[in-house]
C-alpha positions as CSV (number, residue, x, y, z in Angstrom):
1,M,0.0,0.0,0.0
2,E,1.6,3.2,-1.2
3,V,0.5,6.2,0.9
4,L,1.8,9.5,-0.5
5,A,1.7,12.7,1.6
6,I,1.5,15.9,-0.4
7,I,2.2,19.2,1.2
8,P,1.0,22.1,-1.0
9,A,3.2,25.2,-0.4
10,R,3.1,28.0,-2.9
11,G,5.5,31.0,-2.7
12,G,3.1,33.9,-3.3
13,S,1.4,34.2,0.1
14,K,-0.1,37.7,0.5
15,G,-1.5,37.8,4.1
16,I,1.8,36.7,5.6
17,P,4.6,37.0,3.0
18,R,6.9,33.9,2.8
19,K,4.8,32.2,5.5
20,N,5.6,28.7,4.5
21,I,9.3,29.1,5.4
22,R,8.8,31.7,8.2
23,L,9.8,30.4,11.6
24,F,6.8,29.1,13.6
25,A,7.8,28.3,17.2
26,G,11.4,27.9,16.1
27,Y,10.9,25.9,12.9
28,P,9.8,26.8,9.3
29,L,6.0,26.5,9.1
30,I,6.3,23.9,6.4
31,A,8.5,21.7,8.7
32,W,5.5,21.0,11.0
33,S,3.5,19.3,8.2
34,I,6.6,17.5,6.9
35,A,7.1,16.1,10.4
36,A,3.5,14.9,10.6
37,A,4.1,12.9,7.4
38,R,7.5,11.7,8.2
39,Q,6.5,10.5,11.6
40,A,3.4,8.6,10.4
41,R,3.9,4.9,10.2
42,S,1.4,4.6,7.3
43,V,3.0,7.2,5.0
44,T,5.5,5.7,2.5
45,R,6.5,8.9,0.7
46,T,6.4,12.6,1.4
47,I,6.6,15.3,-1.2
48,V,6.1,19.1,-1.3
49,S,4.4,20.7,-4.2
50,T,5.7,24.2,-4.6
51,D,6.5,26.7,-7.3
52,D,9.2,28.3,-5.2
53,A,12.9,27.3,-5.2
54,E,13.5,28.6,-1.7
55,I,10.6,26.7,-0.2
56,A,11.9,23.6,-2.1
57,A,15.3,23.9,-0.5
58,V,13.8,24.3,3.0
59,A,11.5,21.3,2.4
60,R,14.5,19.1,1.4
61,E,16.4,20.3,4.5
62,Y,13.6,18.7,6.6
63,D,13.6,15.4,4.6
64,A,10.7,15.9,2.2
65,E,11.1,15.3,-1.6
66,V,10.6,18.0,-4.1
67,P,10.7,16.1,-7.4
68,F,9.3,19.0,-9.5
69,L,8.5,22.6,-9.3
70,R,4.8,23.3,-9.7
71,P,3.8,25.4,-12.8
72,S,3.1,29.0,-12.0
73,E,-0.4,28.8,-13.3
74,L,-1.1,26.3,-10.5
75,A,0.2,28.6,-7.8
76,Q,-2.2,31.6,-8.0
77,D,-4.2,33.1,-5.2
78,Q,-7.4,31.5,-6.5
79,T,-6.0,28.1,-7.5
80,P,-8.0,25.3,-5.9
81,D,-6.5,22.1,-4.5
82,W,-7.7,19.6,-7.1
83,P,-5.5,20.7,-10.1
84,V,-2.5,20.9,-7.8
85,F,-2.9,17.3,-6.7
86,E,-3.9,16.0,-10.1
87,H,-0.7,17.6,-11.5
88,A,1.4,15.9,-8.8
89,L,-0.1,12.5,-9.4
90,R,0.2,12.8,-13.2
91,W,3.8,14.0,-13.0
92,L,4.8,11.1,-10.7
93,D,3.1,8.6,-13.0
94,E,4.6,9.9,-16.2
95,H,8.2,10.5,-14.9
96,E,8.6,7.7,-12.4
97,G,5.8,5.3,-12.9
98,Y,4.8,5.9,-9.3
99,R,1.1,5.3,-8.5
100,P,0.1,5.6,-4.9
101,Q,-3.3,4.2,-3.7
102,I,-3.9,6.8,-1.1
103,V,-3.0,10.5,-1.0
104,V,-2.7,12.5,2.3
105,Q,-3.0,16.2,2.1
106,L,-1.3,18.2,4.9
107,R,-1.8,21.9,4.7
108,P,1.0,24.0,6.3
109,T,-1.4,26.5,7.7
110,S,-2.7,23.9,10.2
111,P,0.6,22.9,11.9
112,I,-0.7,21.7,15.3
113,R,-1.7,18.1,14.9
114,P,-2.0,15.2,17.3
115,P,0.6,12.4,16.7
116,W,-2.0,9.9,15.7
117,C,-3.7,12.2,13.2
118,V,-2.3,10.9,9.9
119,D,-2.3,7.2,10.7
120,E,-5.9,7.3,12.0
121,A,-7.2,9.0,8.9
122,V,-5.6,6.4,6.7
123,R,-6.9,3.6,8.9
124,I,-10.5,4.9,8.7
125,L,-10.2,5.2,4.9
126,L,-8.9,1.6,4.6
127,D,-11.6,0.3,7.0
128,H,-14.4,1.7,4.8
129,P,-14.1,0.3,1.2
130,D,-16.9,2.7,0.1
131,A,-15.0,5.8,1.3
132,D,-13.7,8.3,-1.2
133,C,-12.1,10.4,1.4
134,V,-11.6,11.0,5.2
135,R,-11.6,14.6,6.3
136,G,-10.6,16.1,9.7
137,V,-13.4,17.9,11.5
138,V,-14.1,19.4,14.9
139,P,-17.4,20.2,16.6
140,A,-18.6,23.5,15.1
141,G,-18.5,26.5,17.4
142,Q,-21.7,27.9,15.8
143,N,-24.8,26.0,14.7
144,P,-26.0,26.9,11.2
145,F,-29.6,26.4,12.3
146,K,-29.2,29.6,14.2
147,M,-27.8,31.5,11.2
148,W,-29.6,33.9,8.9
149,R,-29.5,35.3,5.4
150,M,-30.5,38.8,4.5
151,D,-32.9,39.4,1.6
152,A,-31.2,41.8,-0.8
153,Q,-34.5,43.3,-2.0
154,T,-36.4,43.7,1.3
155,G,-33.5,43.7,3.8
156,R,-35.4,41.2,5.9
157,L,-33.8,38.2,7.7
158,Q,-34.6,34.7,6.6
159,P,-33.4,31.5,8.3
160,L,-30.4,29.9,6.6
161,L,-31.8,26.4,7.2
162,N,-35.0,24.7,8.1
163,L,-35.2,21.6,10.3
164,P,-38.1,19.1,9.7
165,G,-39.8,18.4,13.0
166,V,-38.5,21.5,14.8
167,E,-40.4,24.7,14.2
168,E,-38.3,27.8,14.4
169,P,-35.0,26.0,15.0
170,Y,-33.3,29.4,15.4
171,N,-35.4,29.8,18.6
172,A,-34.9,26.2,19.8
173,P,-32.5,25.1,22.6
174,R,-29.1,24.0,21.3
175,Q,-29.7,20.5,22.7
176,L,-32.6,20.0,20.2
177,L,-30.5,20.7,17.2
178,P,-28.4,18.1,15.3
179,P,-24.7,18.3,16.0
180,V,-22.7,19.9,13.2
181,F,-19.0,19.9,12.4
182,W,-16.4,22.2,10.9
183,Q,-13.8,21.0,8.5
184,T,-10.2,21.8,9.4
185,G,-7.0,21.9,7.4
186,H,-5.2,19.3,9.4
187,I,-5.7,16.2,7.3
188,D,-7.4,14.8,4.2
189,A,-6.8,11.2,3.3
190,I,-8.1,10.6,-0.2
191,R,-8.1,7.6,-2.6
192,A,-5.9,8.5,-5.6
193,R,-8.7,7.4,-7.9
194,T,-11.0,10.0,-6.3
195,I,-8.6,12.7,-7.6
196,L,-7.8,11.2,-11.0
197,E,-11.1,9.5,-12.0
198,K,-13.8,11.5,-10.0
199,R,-11.8,14.7,-10.5
200,S,-12.5,15.6,-6.9
201,M,-10.6,16.1,-3.6
202,T,-13.4,14.4,-1.6
203,G,-15.7,12.4,-3.9
204,Q,-19.2,11.7,-2.6
205,V,-18.5,9.3,0.3
206,I,-16.7,11.2,3.0
207,Y,-15.9,9.9,6.5
208,P,-14.9,12.0,9.5
209,L,-11.7,12.1,11.6
210,L,-13.0,13.8,14.7
211,L,-10.3,16.0,16.3
212,D,-10.2,17.8,19.6
213,P,-11.2,21.4,18.9
214,R,-8.1,22.6,20.8
215,Y,-6.1,21.6,17.8
216,T,-8.1,23.9,15.6
217,V,-5.6,26.2,13.9
218,D,-5.7,28.0,10.6
219,I,-3.0,30.6,10.2
220,D,-4.0,33.5,7.9
221,T,-2.9,36.6,9.7
222,P,0.0,37.8,11.8
223,A,-2.3,37.8,14.8
224,D,-3.1,34.1,14.1
225,W,0.6,33.4,14.0
226,E,1.4,34.9,17.3
227,R,-1.6,33.4,19.0
228,Y,-0.9,29.9,17.8
229,E,2.8,30.0,18.6
230,Q,1.7,30.6,22.2
231,V,-0.5,27.4,22.0
232,V,2.6,25.4,21.0
233,R,4.7,26.9,23.7
234,R,2.2,27.0,26.5
235,S,-0.3,24.2,26.1
236,D,-0.1,20.7,27.3
237,L,-1.4,19.3,24.0
238,E,0.4,16.3,22.5
239,I,1.7,17.7,19.2
240,V,3.8,16.3,16.3
241,R,6.9,18.4,16.3
242,P,9.9,18.8,13.9
243,G,12.3,18.5,16.9
244,R,12.2,16.8,20.3
245,A,9.4,17.4,22.7
246,P,10.1,20.1,25.4
247,R,10.9,18.8,28.8
248,P,8.6,19.9,31.7
249,M,9.7,22.3,34.4
250,P,11.7,20.3,37.1
251,Q,9.9,19.4,40.3
252,K,12.9,20.6,42.2
253,I,14.9,23.7,41.2
254,S,18.2,24.2,43.0
255,L,19.9,26.6,40.6
256,L,18.8,29.4,38.2
257,V,21.5,30.5,35.8
258,L,21.0,33.7,33.8
259,D,22.9,34.8,30.7
260,F,23.7,38.5,30.8
261,D,23.7,40.1,27.4
262,G,20.3,39.6,25.7
263,V,18.7,38.2,28.9
264,L,19.3,40.7,31.7
265,T,19.9,43.4,29.0
266,D,18.2,44.1,25.7
267,N,21.4,43.0,23.9
268,R,22.3,46.6,22.8
269,V,25.4,48.4,23.9
270,W,26.4,52.1,23.9
271,T,30.1,52.9,23.6
272,D,31.4,56.4,24.4
273,S,34.6,58.0,22.9
274,D,36.7,56.6,25.7
275,G,35.6,53.0,25.0
276,R,33.3,52.8,28.0
277,E,30.2,50.6,27.4
278,L,26.7,51.1,28.7
279,V,23.8,48.6,28.5
280,A,20.1,48.8,29.1
281,S,18.2,46.5,31.5
282,S,14.8,46.4,33.2
283,R,14.4,47.3,36.9
284,S,11.4,44.9,37.0
285,D,13.7,41.9,36.3
286,S,15.2,42.2,39.8
287,M,12.0,42.6,41.7
288,L,11.3,38.9,42.5
289,L,14.8,37.4,42.6
290,Q,15.1,37.7,46.3
291,E,11.8,36.0,46.8
292,L,13.0,33.1,44.6
293,K,16.2,32.9,46.7
294,A,14.0,32.6,49.8
295,Y,12.8,29.3,48.5
296,G,16.3,28.0,48.5
297,V,17.1,28.6,44.8
298,E,20.7,29.7,44.1
299,I,20.8,32.3,41.3
300,L,23.9,33.3,39.3
301,I,24.8,35.2,36.2
302,L,27.0,33.3,33.7
303,S,28.5,35.4,30.9
304,S,31.5,35.4,28.7
305,E,31.4,39.3,28.7
306,P,34.5,40.7,30.4
307,N,33.1,44.2,30.9
308,P,32.8,45.1,34.6
309,V,29.2,46.2,33.9
310,V,28.3,42.6,34.4
311,R,29.6,42.5,38.0
312,A,28.3,45.9,38.7
313,R,24.8,45.0,37.7
314,A,25.0,41.7,39.6
315,R,26.1,43.5,42.7
316,K,23.2,46.0,42.3
317,I,20.5,43.2,42.2
318,G,22.2,41.0,44.7
319,L,23.4,38.1,42.5
320,E,26.6,36.2,42.1
321,A,28.3,36.7,38.7
322,V,30.7,34.4,36.9
323,H,32.1,36.2,33.8
324,G,35.2,37.2,31.9
325,V,37.5,36.5,29.0
326,G,38.4,33.1,30.4
327,I,34.9,31.8,29.6
328,K,35.2,30.5,26.1
329,E,32.9,27.5,26.4
330,K,30.0,28.3,28.8
331,G,28.8,24.7,29.0
332,M,32.1,23.5,30.5
333,V,32.1,26.3,33.0
334,L,28.5,25.5,34.0
335,Q,29.4,21.8,34.4
336,Q,32.3,22.8,36.6
337,I,30.0,24.9,38.8
338,L,27.6,22.0,39.2
339,N,30.4,19.6,40.1
340,E,31.8,22.0,42.7
341,R,28.4,22.6,44.3
342,G,27.0,19.1,44.0
343,I,23.9,20.2,42.0
344,P,22.4,17.6,39.6
345,P,21.8,19.0,36.1
346,Q,18.2,18.1,36.2
347,E,17.7,20.7,39.0
348,V,19.1,23.5,36.9
349,V,17.1,26.1,35.0
350,Y,19.2,28.0,32.4
351,V,18.0,31.2,30.5
352,G,19.7,32.2,27.3
353,N,19.3,33.9,24.0
354,D,22.2,33.1,21.6
355,I,24.0,30.1,20.2
356,N,26.8,30.2,22.8
357,D,24.1,29.3,25.4
358,L,23.2,26.0,23.7
359,P,25.9,23.9,25.5
360,C,24.4,25.2,28.8
361,F,20.9,24.1,27.6
362,E,22.3,20.5,27.2
363,R,23.6,20.6,30.8
364,S,20.4,21.9,32.4
365,G,17.2,20.3,33.4
366,W,15.1,23.0,31.8
367,A,16.2,25.3,29.0
368,V,14.5,28.7,28.7
369,A,14.8,31.2,25.9
370,V,13.7,34.9,25.8
371,A,11.2,35.8,23.2
372,D,13.7,37.4,20.8
373,A,16.3,34.6,21.1
374,W,18.2,33.4,18.1
375,P,16.3,30.8,16.0
376,E,18.5,27.8,17.0
377,V,18.0,28.8,20.6
378,L,14.2,28.9,20.2
379,R,14.2,25.5,18.7
380,A,16.3,24.0,21.5
381,A,14.4,25.6,24.3
382,D,12.0,23.7,26.6
383,Y,10.1,27.0,27.2
384,V,10.0,30.3,25.4
385,L,9.1,33.4,27.4
386,S,6.7,35.9,26.0
387,R,8.9,38.9,26.9
388,R,12.2,39.9,25.2
389,G,15.6,40.1,26.9
390,G,16.1,43.1,29.1
391,Q,12.3,43.9,28.9
392,G,10.9,41.8,31.7
393,A,11.8,38.3,30.6
394,V,13.5,37.5,33.9
395,R,10.5,38.9,35.9
396,E,8.2,36.7,33.8
397,L,10.3,33.6,34.6
398,C,10.4,34.4,38.3
399,E,6.7,34.7,38.4
400,L,6.3,31.4,36.7
401,L,8.8,29.6,39.1
402,L,7.3,31.2,42.2
403,S,3.8,30.2,41.1
404,R,4.9,26.6,40.9
405,M,6.7,26.7,44.2
406,E,3.8,28.3,46.0
407,K,1.5,25.6,44.7
408,G,3.9,23.0,45.8
409,K,4.0,24.5,49.3
410,G,0.2,24.5,49.5
């Protein structure tokens, strides 16, 4: 049984330019759909259909095939799905003699999927020989029996639908109305013959894959993007990810380690004519540090920056600082500190923003990145703060840790 996953990704997005390769929670948006296909046991091949060479290069980087570039006439704003999929199947047949029995569509704009999503859709399709297609759906938030049309001539309202046996369904209790479902962009599993012979993406016999509505995501605007990144970073949903799953916050925290530049500062520096440097930090970041120390958490600043401003700021907010030109590999220094103090790595929280923090992430039990961290750091982090470095990120983390500790005390 050949099951082909096709991920359609054209280059001409208008609402969010270049959205298919823009970083979503640390990874290119398209990588989330590629991961869903690559991690599914039932999928035997994964391709991306695109008209864009840059998207093709990113897709290959995440282990998808791009055997062709889609013709530009099939990559317009109004191009529907069917000709794109027919083109892919015809091309693969003509150039490779490849003829899958099942095609799985994974739209990049619905990146948050449960791990079982693809395999379950394929299973339902195989379990129903009469099925042309399986489509992902969620319970609808609004019932169409309570919706209206407006008459263009008179301006009067008319009910959108009538329901036999229920007079005035728009006035009826919700419990008396039939349940309805909203299609999502997460998954379509389609028999290839439905596309090629019936010239349809669904056919007539469609079975549902019912999804938890918390997975409902359709990214069309920048506001959508920001909101759903927070779902990935904050929610406890089990999600197919391009990288490893984030680790939970440790039950016991003995040491909090803060990078300086880009975490306690906003990563900018002012230099006067005498070579003296000034940095900017947020007073709010220091407000809760002493409360955290009262719970027995050691806190220190670890920085490769030799400038005395590091020690001066640490002294001001009552923290220990380890910094200087001798720190070339921060991970080794952190490991030495842990050995000297007898602190297990799993009890360490490390906060960073740049690639020289990555070795410390590996030696910590919980790796935290500020919101404006470098992309590799965002990908490696177990948790990403909503605030930027030097602008309240440390305060946000302190509130988070204190909330956990206060619950544990209660």
